[in-house]
N, C-alpha and C positions, 0 to 999 in steps of 0.2 A: 711779261715777266723777264725781260732781258736785262734789267739793271742788276748790277752786282749785289746790292743789298737784298733785293727780293730773292735772287738765286741762292744767296747764302742762307737766308731765312728758310727757304724750302729744304735745302740740304740739312740744315740744323734740325728741322722738324723730322725729317726722315731718319737721321741718326738717332735722335731721341726716341722715336718709335721703336727702332731696333733695340736700343738699350732697354726700354721698358719690357719688350718681349723676352729679352735675355734674362732680365731680373726675375721675371715670372718663372722662367725655366729653372733658374738657379734655386728659387724658393721651393718649387715643387720637387726638384731633384733632391734637395737637402731633406725635405719632408719624407720622401721615399727612403732615403738613406737612413734616417733616424728610425724609421719603422723597423728596418732590418737590424740596426744596432740595438734597439730595445729588445727585440727577440733574442739576440745574442746575449744580452745582459741577463735576461730571464733564464736562458739555458745555462749560462755560467753559474748563476745563483743556485739553480736546481741541482747542479752537479758539483757544487763547491769548488769551482774553478776561480782563479784570481781575476779580478776585474780588468787588469792590465796585461797585455802581452807584448813586452818590449821588442821581441824578435819580429813579430808581425808589424808592429808600429814602425820599426826601422826600415823594413822592406817596403812598406807602403809609402814612407817618405821618399825613399830612393826612387820608387816607381813614379811617384807624382812629380819629382824633380825632372825625371826623364821626359814625362809627358809635357811638362811645362816648357822644356827646351824645344820639343817638337812643335808645340803650339805657339812658340815665340812669346812666351810669358816669362816674366822674371822668376827663375827657380826659387829664389829666396822668398818671394811673395807666396808662391805656391806652398813652400815648406811651412811658412808661418801660418798660412790658412789651414793646412792639414793638421798642424800641431794644435791649433785652436779647436778644431773639430774633434781630434783625438781626446783632448782634455775634457771636452764636454761629454763625449761618449763614456769615458772612464768614470766621470762624475755620475752619470746615469747608472752605470753598472754597479758602482758602489752603493747607490740607493737601493738597488735590487738585492744586494747582499744583506742589507740590514732589515 
C-alpha cells in the first residue's frame, strides 16, 4: 500500500469514519439538548413565562461565538447555527403555550 492513490484512499476512509462518528455525536447531543429545552418549555408554560428570553439568547450567542473562536470554528457559522436552534426551541415553547 505504498502508492499515493492507495494511501489517499485509506486516509479518506479514516477521515470519513471520524466524520460519521462526529455526526452521530452531534445528533445525540442535539437530542439531549432538545429534551432539556422541551422541559424548559413545559415549565415556562406552567408558570406563564414567555417562550423567548432575549437576554439569555444574546448571552448564549456571545458565549458560543467565544467557544467557536477557541475551537477555530467560524464564529458567524456558530452564531447562525445557534440562532437556528434557538428559533426551533422558541417554536417548541410556543406550542407548549397553546
